[in-house]
C-alpha positions as CSV (number, residue, x, y, z in Angstrom):
1,M,-14.9,7.9,-23.5
2,N,-17.8,9.9,-23.4
3,K,-18.8,13.5,-22.0
4,L,-22.5,11.8,-20.7
5,D,-19.5,9.6,-18.7
6,C,-18.0,12.5,-17.1
7,K,-18.8,14.0,-13.4
8,S,-19.1,17.5,-11.8
9,H,-15.6,18.4,-10.9
10,T,-14.7,21.8,-8.8
11,L,-11.4,23.5,-9.2
12,D,-9.9,22.1,-6.0
13,E,-9.3,19.1,-8.2
14,L,-6.2,18.2,-9.8
15,I,-7.4,16.9,-13.0
16,I,-9.9,20.6,-13.7
17,Q,-6.3,22.6,-12.4
18,Q,-3.9,20.2,-14.8
19,G,-7.1,21.5,-17.7
20,L,-6.7,25.1,-16.8
21,C,-2.9,24.9,-16.8
22,A,-3.4,22.8,-20.4
23,V,-5.5,25.9,-21.5
24,G,-2.6,28.5,-20.2
25,T,-0.6,27.2,-23.0
26,L,-2.5,28.2,-25.8
27,D,-0.6,31.3,-24.9
28,D,2.6,30.0,-25.7
29,D,2.1,29.8,-29.0
30,P,2.0,33.3,-31.0
31,R,-0.6,31.7,-33.4
32,T,-3.4,31.0,-30.6
33,K,-1.9,33.5,-28.2
34,D,-4.5,35.7,-26.6
35,L,-7.5,34.0,-28.5
36,V,-9.3,32.2,-25.6
37,F,-10.5,32.9,-22.3
38,V,-12.6,30.5,-19.8
39,V,-16.3,31.2,-19.5
40,G,-19.4,29.4,-17.3
41,G,-19.0,27.1,-14.6
42,A,-15.1,26.6,-14.5
43,A,-15.0,30.5,-14.6
44,T,-17.6,31.2,-12.1
45,Q,-15.5,28.7,-9.3
46,S,-12.6,30.8,-10.0
47,Y,-14.2,33.8,-8.5
48,L,-14.9,31.6,-4.9
49,P,-13.9,29.9,-1.6
50,S,-13.6,26.2,-2.0
51,T,-17.3,26.2,0.2
52,C,-19.2,28.0,-2.3
53,R,-17.9,26.5,-5.6
54,R,-20.5,24.5,-7.3
55,P,-19.5,21.5,-9.2
56,S,-19.7,21.8,-12.9
57,T,-18.5,18.8,-16.1
58,D,-16.7,21.5,-18.0
59,I,-14.4,23.9,-19.3
60,D,-15.9,26.1,-21.7
61,L,-13.9,28.5,-23.9
62,A,-14.9,31.4,-26.1
63,V,-12.6,31.6,-29.1
64,L,-11.7,34.8,-30.8
65,R,-11.9,33.0,-34.1
66,P,-14.0,30.6,-36.4
67,F,-12.3,27.7,-36.7
68,G,-13.5,24.0,-38.7
69,K,-12.8,20.4,-37.8
70,P,-9.7,20.6,-40.0
71,D,-8.4,23.4,-37.5
72,I,-9.1,21.8,-33.9
73,K,-6.2,19.8,-34.1
74,D,-3.3,22.0,-34.3
75,F,-5.6,24.8,-32.6
76,A,-5.1,22.3,-29.7
77,R,-2.2,21.0,-30.3
78,H,-0.6,22.5,-26.9
79,P,-3.4,21.2,-24.7
80,L,-3.2,18.0,-26.0
81,D,1.0,18.1,-25.2
82,Y,0.6,19.4,-22.3
83,L,-1.9,16.5,-20.6
84,I,-0.4,14.2,-22.3
85,G,2.7,14.7,-20.8
86,K,1.1,14.7,-17.6
87,G,0.0,10.7,-18.3
88,Y,-3.8,11.6,-19.4
89,T,-5.0,9.4,-22.4
90,C,-7.0,12.5,-24.6
91,Q,-9.7,12.7,-27.0
92,L,-10.5,15.4,-29.5
93,R,-14.4,15.0,-30.5
94,H,-16.8,17.4,-32.6
95,G,-19.6,18.4,-30.4
96,Q,-22.9,20.5,-30.8
97,N,-21.8,24.0,-30.7
98,S,-17.6,23.2,-30.0
99,Y,-15.3,20.9,-30.0
100,Q,-14.1,19.1,-27.1
101,L,-11.1,17.7,-25.5
102,L,-11.5,14.9,-23.1
103,Y,-9.3,13.9,-21.3
104,A,-8.7,10.9,-18.6
105,K,-7.1,9.0,-16.2
106,D,-7.2,7.0,-13.1
107,D,-11.0,6.1,-14.0
108,Q,-11.3,10.3,-13.6
109,L,-12.9,11.9,-16.8
110,A,-12.9,15.7,-18.0
111,V,-13.6,17.7,-20.9
112,I,-12.2,21.3,-22.3
113,E,-14.8,22.8,-25.2
114,F,-14.0,25.4,-27.6
115,A,-16.9,27.3,-28.8
116,R,-17.1,26.6,-32.4
117,R,-18.4,29.5,-34.7
118,N,-18.7,29.9,-38.4
119,T,-16.9,32.8,-40.4
120,N,-20.6,34.3,-40.1
121,N,-21.2,33.9,-36.8
122,Y,-18.2,34.5,-35.3
123,N,-18.5,38.0,-37.1
124,K,-21.5,38.7,-35.6
125,H,-20.0,38.0,-32.2
126,A,-17.0,39.4,-32.7
127,P,-17.5,43.0,-31.0
128,R,-18.9,41.2,-27.9
129,L,-16.0,38.5,-27.7
130,T,-12.9,41.1,-28.4
131,A,-14.9,43.4,-25.5
132,E,-15.1,40.3,-23.3
133,L,-11.6,39.8,-23.5
134,S,-10.7,42.7,-23.0
135,R,-12.4,43.0,-19.1
136,A,-10.8,39.3,-19.1
137,R,-8.7,38.9,-15.6
138,R,-5.7,36.4,-15.8
139,K,-5.1,34.8,-12.3
140,I,-2.9,32.1,-11.7
141,V,-4.4,28.6,-11.6
142,E,-4.6,27.2,-7.8
143,G,-2.0,25.1,-6.8
144,T,0.0,26.1,-9.7
145,D,2.8,28.8,-11.3
146,S,0.8,28.6,-14.5
147,T,-2.1,31.1,-15.3
148,C,-5.1,31.4,-17.6
149,R,-7.2,33.7,-18.4
150,F,-11.2,34.3,-16.9
151,A,-14.0,35.9,-18.3
152,S,-15.4,39.1,-15.9
153,P,-17.4,38.4,-13.1
154,E,-20.1,40.6,-15.3
155,D,-19.4,38.8,-18.1
156,I,-20.2,35.5,-16.7
157,V,-23.6,36.3,-14.9
158,A,-24.8,38.0,-18.8
159,P,-24.9,34.8,-20.2
160,K,-26.9,33.6,-17.5
161,L,-29.2,36.2,-16.8
162,V,-29.7,35.4,-20.8
163,R,-30.9,32.0,-19.8
164,T,-33.3,32.3,-17.1
165,V,-34.9,35.5,-19.2
166,N,-35.2,33.7,-22.2
167,S,-36.7,30.4,-20.1
168,F,-39.2,33.0,-18.2
169,A,-40.3,34.1,-21.9
170,R,-40.5,30.7,-23.3
171,D,-42.7,29.5,-20.0
172,I,-44.0,31.8,-17.7
173,G,-44.5,28.6,-15.7
174,F,-40.7,28.5,-14.9
175,M,-41.0,32.3,-13.0
176,D,-42.2,30.3,-10.2
177,I,-38.5,29.2,-9.6
178,I,-37.1,32.3,-8.7
179,M,-40.3,32.9,-6.4
180,K,-39.6,30.1,-4.8
181,E,-36.3,29.5,-4.6
182,G,-34.1,32.6,-5.9
183,Y,-33.4,34.3,-3.1
184,F,-31.6,32.1,0.1
185,P,-29.2,33.4,3.1
186,L,-25.7,34.0,1.7
187,T,-24.5,32.1,5.1
188,S,-22.4,29.0,5.1
189,E,-25.7,27.4,5.8
190,G,-27.8,28.8,3.3
191,V,-25.0,28.0,0.7
192,S,-24.1,24.3,1.9
193,Y,-28.5,24.4,1.5
194,R,-28.2,25.5,-1.8
195,L,-25.5,23.4,-3.1
196,R,-27.1,20.4,-2.0
197,K,-30.2,20.9,-3.6
198,I,-28.8,21.7,-6.9
199,E,-26.8,18.4,-6.8
200,R,-30.3,16.0,-5.5
201,L,-31.9,18.1,-8.8
202,R,-28.9,16.6,-10.6
203,E,-29.4,13.5,-9.5
204,E,-33.1,13.3,-10.4
205,A,-31.9,15.1,-14.1
206,S,-29.8,12.1,-14.4
207,L,-32.5,9.5,-14.0
208,H,-34.8,11.4,-16.8
209,V,-32.7,13.1,-19.0
210,G,-35.5,13.0,-21.4
211,D,-37.5,15.1,-19.5
212,P,-36.5,18.5,-20.7
213,A,-38.6,20.7,-18.3
214,I,-36.0,19.2,-15.6
215,S,-32.5,19.8,-16.9
216,E,-33.7,23.5,-17.8
217,R,-35.2,23.2,-13.9
218,L,-31.8,22.7,-13.0
219,R,-29.9,25.0,-15.2
220,I,-32.1,28.0,-14.2
221,V,-31.4,27.0,-10.1
222,C,-28.1,26.7,-10.8
223,D,-27.3,29.9,-13.0
224,M,-29.6,31.9,-10.3
225,Y,-27.0,30.3,-7.5
226,D,-23.9,31.4,-10.0
227,I,-26.0,34.8,-9.9
228,R,-26.5,35.8,-6.6
229,V,-23.2,34.1,-4.5
230,L,-21.0,35.8,-7.6
231,S,-22.4,39.2,-6.8
232,A,-21.5,38.4,-2.9
233,V,-18.1,36.7,-2.8
234,A,-16.7,38.8,-6.3
235,G,-19.5,41.6,-6.8
236,Y,-20.4,43.1,-10.1
237,N,-19.1,46.8,-11.2
238,E,-22.2,48.1,-12.2
239,P,-20.7,50.3,-15.3
240,S,-19.4,47.1,-16.6
241,L,-22.3,45.3,-15.9
242,L,-23.9,47.7,-18.2
243,A,-21.9,47.3,-21.2
244,S,-21.8,43.2,-20.6
245,M,-25.6,43.6,-20.7
246,K,-25.8,46.0,-23.2
247,P,-25.3,43.8,-26.5
248,W,-28.1,41.0,-25.4
249,D,-31.2,40.9,-27.3
250,S,-33.2,38.9,-25.0
251,L,-32.4,41.4,-22.4
252,R,-33.2,44.3,-23.9
253,S,-36.5,42.7,-24.9
254,H,-37.7,41.5,-21.6
255,P,-36.9,44.5,-19.6
256,E,-39.4,43.4,-16.9
257,E,-38.6,39.6,-16.6
258,V,-34.8,41.6,-16.1
259,A,-36.4,43.8,-13.1
260,V,-37.9,40.3,-11.2
261,I,-34.4,38.6,-11.9
262,F,-32.1,41.7,-9.9
263,S,-35.3,42.4,-7.3
264,H,-35.4,38.9,-6.2
265,L,-31.2,38.1,-6.7
266,L,-29.4,41.2,-6.3
267,P,-31.7,43.4,-4.4
268,K,-29.1,45.8,-3.7
269,F,-28.7,46.9,-7.2
270,S,-30.0,50.0,-7.3
271,S,-33.4,51.3,-9.2
272,D,-31.3,53.7,-11.1
273,F,-29.2,50.9,-12.4
274,L,-32.4,49.3,-13.9
275,R,-33.6,52.8,-15.1
276,K,-29.8,53.0,-16.9
277,F,-30.3,49.8,-18.4
278,K,-33.5,50.7,-19.9
279,S,-32.7,53.7,-21.3
280,T,-29.8,52.1,-23.4
281,L,-33.1,50.3,-25.2
282,S,-33.7,53.6,-27.3
283,D,-29.3,53.9,-27.7
284,E,-28.9,53.5,-31.2
285,S,-25.5,52.0,-31.1
286,I,-26.7,48.8,-30.0
287,S,-26.9,46.1,-32.6
């Protein structure tokens, strides 16, 4: 099994639903209870109707503890047992910044990624992760009677804002993407058109794996889609969004880029919100 062979899936598919049920088993063990919640694309999809879901390649998990390679087999024991019991062939692998649980059946492959941090790195991010866990929402996995904990919409969007801002700061040319493609009508036709466009860009990226510019463009367009659609369907609570944005250095270091993103993707947010965000730049409690 190889993650590169993993096709994109949505939460409407059984393989992802059963993967989320497997994640939910972590709360059945006192040793792993309350240590994991779903982030990224799978979490985004959990707040959206089927027609708006953008397929993603994996189930990303935030983990509230540092752990190394010898720990992962024990940590992932319950998800492994659950998936094997459902007839999947499973394999644990060491990824760049995560441990990957690959599971496959009937020519379908999916992956659960456990974020990997050493002790120093974890201690640095522990306050933010703990706050995100407190805001995470436990929801029923579609088509099942199992539950799983998903990051809040505000905590989903914050790292997407970070990645987009970092791209703009690194190469101002990427700013053209938001100017030309950031805004799209939130109608069934507009959403369908944007999803088709993302799929075409994904196919282009798969044909040019060695071209980082295409890959980064794909990521930016995907993040912009998620930011905009989540705002319309799930909505963002302003105080919670401020709290989610505050710990991220990139957002505090590039307030003008943040303002451009909000003006194009989140035009309903008032200028007062951005003034409140800018006022946090001098907040000595922010590390």
